[in-house]
C-alpha positions in Angstrom: 93.8 -53.5 -7.4 97.3 -54.3 -6.4 98.7 -55.1 -2.9 102.2 -53.8 -2.7 104.8 -55.4 -0.4 107.9 -53.5 0.5 110.5 -55.5 2.2 113.2 -53.4 3.9 116.5 -54.2 5.5 118.6 -51.1 6.3 117.2 -49.1 3.3 115.7 -46.4 5.4 117.5 -43.8 3.4 115.4 -44.7 0.3 112.2 -46.1 1.8 110.4 -42.8 1.6 111.2 -42.4 -2.1 110.0 -45.9 -2.7 106.7 -45.7 -0.9 105.9 -42.3 -2.3 106.6 -43.7 -5.9 103.8 -46.2 -5.2 101.5 -43.5 -3.8 102.0 -41.5 -7.0 100.1 -44.2 -8.9 96.3 -44.1 -9.2 94.9 -44.4 -5.7 92.0 -46.4 -6.9 94.5 -49.1 -8.1 96.3 -49.4 -4.8 94.7 -51.9 -2.4 97.3 -51.7 0.3 101.0 -51.1 1.0 102.8 -53.4 3.5 106.2 -52.2 4.7 108.0 -55.0 6.3 111.0 -54.0 8.4 113.3 -57.2 8.5 116.1 -56.9 11.0 117.1 -53.2 10.2 119.5 -51.4 12.4 119.2 -48.0 10.6 116.3 -45.5 10.7 113.8 -47.7 8.9 111.3 -47.7 11.8 111.4 -43.9 12.1 110.9 -43.4 8.4 108.1 -45.9 8.2 106.3 -44.2 11.2 106.1 -41.0 9.2 105.0 -42.8 6.1 102.0 -44.6 7.6 100.5 -41.2 8.4 100.3 -40.5 4.7 97.7 -43.1 3.9 95.3 -45.5 5.6 96.4 -48.0 3.0 100.0 -48.2 4.5 100.7 -50.9 7.1 104.0 -51.5 8.9 105.4 -54.7 10.4 108.7 -55.6 12.1 110.3 -59.1 11.9 113.7 -60.6 12.6 113.8 -63.1 9.7 117.0 -62.0 7.9 115.4 -63.9 5.0 113.6 -62.4 2.1 111.5 -65.5 1.3 110.2 -65.5 4.9 109.5 -61.8 4.7 107.5 -62.2 1.4 105.5 -65.2 2.7 104.7 -63.3 5.9 103.7 -60.2 3.9 101.4 -62.1 1.6 99.8 -63.9 4.5 98.9 -60.6 6.0 97.1 -59.3 2.8 93.4 -58.4 3.4 92.2 -60.1 0.2 93.1 -62.5 -2.6 94.4 -59.5 -4.6 97.2 -59.2 -7.1 100.7 -58.8 -5.5 103.7 -56.8 -6.4 107.0 -56.7 -4.5 108.8 -53.3 -4.6 112.2 -53.4 -2.9 112.7 -50.5 -0.5 115.9 -49.4 -2.3 114.1 -49.2 -5.6 111.1 -47.2 -7.0 108.4 -47.3 -9.7 107.0 -44.9 -12.3 103.6 -43.2 -11.7 101.9 -45.3 -14.4 103.1 -48.6 -13.1 99.9 -49.8 -11.7 97.7 -48.5 -14.5 99.6 -50.1 -17.3 100.6 -53.4 -15.8 97.2 -54.1 -14.3 95.4 -53.2 -17.5 97.6 -55.6 -19.4 97.4 -58.3 -16.6 93.5 -58.2 -16.4 92.9 -57.9 -20.3 95.0 -61.1 -20.8 93.7 -62.9 -17.8 97.2 -63.6 -16.5 98.6 -65.2 -13.3 102.0 -63.7 -13.5 103.3 -60.6 -15.4 106.7 -59.2 -15.8 108.1 -56.4 -17.9 111.5 -54.5 -18.5 113.7 -52.7 -16.0 115.4 -49.3 -15.7 118.7 -49.9 -14.1 120.2 -46.9 -12.3 123.9 -47.0 -11.5 123.9 -45.2 -8.1 127.6 -44.4 -8.2 127.3 -42.2 -11.3 123.4 -41.8 -11.8 123.6 -43.4 -15.3 120.5 -45.2 -16.5 120.3 -48.4 -18.6 117.3 -50.1 -20.0 117.2 -53.9 -19.7 114.8 -56.0 -21.9 113.7 -58.9 -19.9 111.8 -60.8 -22.5 112.4 -64.5 -22.2 112.0 -66.9 -25.2 110.3 -70.2 -24.3 113.5 -72.2 -25.1 115.3 -70.4 -22.3 112.6 -70.2 -19.8 114.3 -72.6 -17.3 117.7 -70.8 -17.6 116.8 -67.2 -17.7 114.3 -65.4 -15.4 113.0 -61.9 -14.7 113.9 -59.8 -11.8 111.7 -60.8 -8.8 110.5 -57.3 -8.1 108.3 -55.2 -10.3 106.1 -58.2 -11.3 102.3 -58.8 -10.8 101.4 -62.1 -9.1 98.0 -63.6 -8.4 97.9 -64.6 -4.7 96.2 -67.9 -5.8 99.4 -68.7 -7.8 101.6 -68.1 -4.8 99.4 -70.4 -2.8 99.4 -73.1 -5.5 103.2 -73.4 -5.5 103.5 -73.2 -1.7 104.8 -69.7 -1.5 108.5 -68.8 -1.6 111.0 -71.5 -0.4 112.2 -70.2 2.9 115.3 -72.3 2.8 116.7 -70.1 0.1 118.6 -67.0 1.1 119.5 -66.3 -2.5 117.7 -66.8 -5.8 114.2 -66.9 -4.4 112.9 -65.3 -7.5 114.5 -68.0 -9.7 113.1 -70.8 -7.6 109.6 -69.2 -7.8 110.0 -68.7 -11.6 110.8 -72.4 -12.1 107.9 -73.5 -10.0 105.3 -71.5 -11.8 106.7 -72.5 -15.3 106.4 -76.2 -14.3 102.6 -75.7 -13.8 100.8 -76.5 -17.1 97.9 -74.1 -16.6 99.9 -71.0 -15.5 99.4 -67.9 -17.7 102.6 -65.9 -17.8 102.8 -62.7 -19.7 105.5 -60.1 -20.7 104.9 -56.5 -21.4 107.5 -54.4 -23.3 107.5 -51.5 -20.9 110.1 -50.1 -18.5 108.3 -49.1 -15.3 110.5 -50.4 -12.5 113.8 -48.6 -11.5 116.4 -50.9 -9.9 119.0 -49.0 -8.0 122.3 -50.9 -8.6 124.7 -50.3 -5.7 127.3 -52.2 -3.7 124.7 -53.3 -1.1 122.6 -55.3 -3.5 122.2 -58.9 -2.5 123.0 -59.9 -6.0 126.6 -58.7 -5.6 127.5 -61.9 -3.8 128.1 -63.8 -7.1 129.6 -66.9 -5.7 126.7 -67.7 -3.3 124.3 -66.5 -6.0 125.5 -68.9 -8.7 125.9 -71.8 -6.3 122.4 -71.5 -5.2 121.2 -71.1 -8.7 122.7 -74.4 -9.7 121.2 -76.1 -6.7 117.7 -74.6 -7.5 118.0 -75.7 -11.1 118.9 -79.3 -10.3 116.2 -79.6 -7.6 113.4 -78.3 -9.8 114.3 -79.9 -13.2 116.1 -83.1 -12.6 
């Protein structure tokens, strides 16, 4: 079963679509869904209050971290079991066969971490693009998969000390480098596109200067 964590900062307008996309997956494969409202000033709380009535598996938390790494660490610490984790950003959504296909591949290959491809949706014009995320071993310390839409064993999160809460950007890159440095980590890739990434002008990744500066710092810290 998968424990889904949905961090949300001012994405109340899409939160319902996101959570309902998770619920459209096989119910038996959903352990729990944690909505974590981090410092939102929009209608996130109101939307979440309606969503928690849809299923006993949905739980809601409010925090004032303004930090995605802290939000994720908090969410994982609240999980009821040592289950498999998947982060779904509140402004994105997943396909109805996401849990079934990823979990089957994850378990059959006895993995610790699994990533796949992305469907990128340009919000401004509704155009869809498919992004192949497969990373060759030679590039594994330079390239990295999108941090959301992956499956992660909670035990792996514990082993690397969670997400680095000093990082306000590139938390997924830092986590990727740390798990790749572990000799016994089994990382897998599945050639499927099951996660829809909504690309818009509010994405954190739009701040390219801070993003690239942080990426260099993380690379040097982890590999030199």
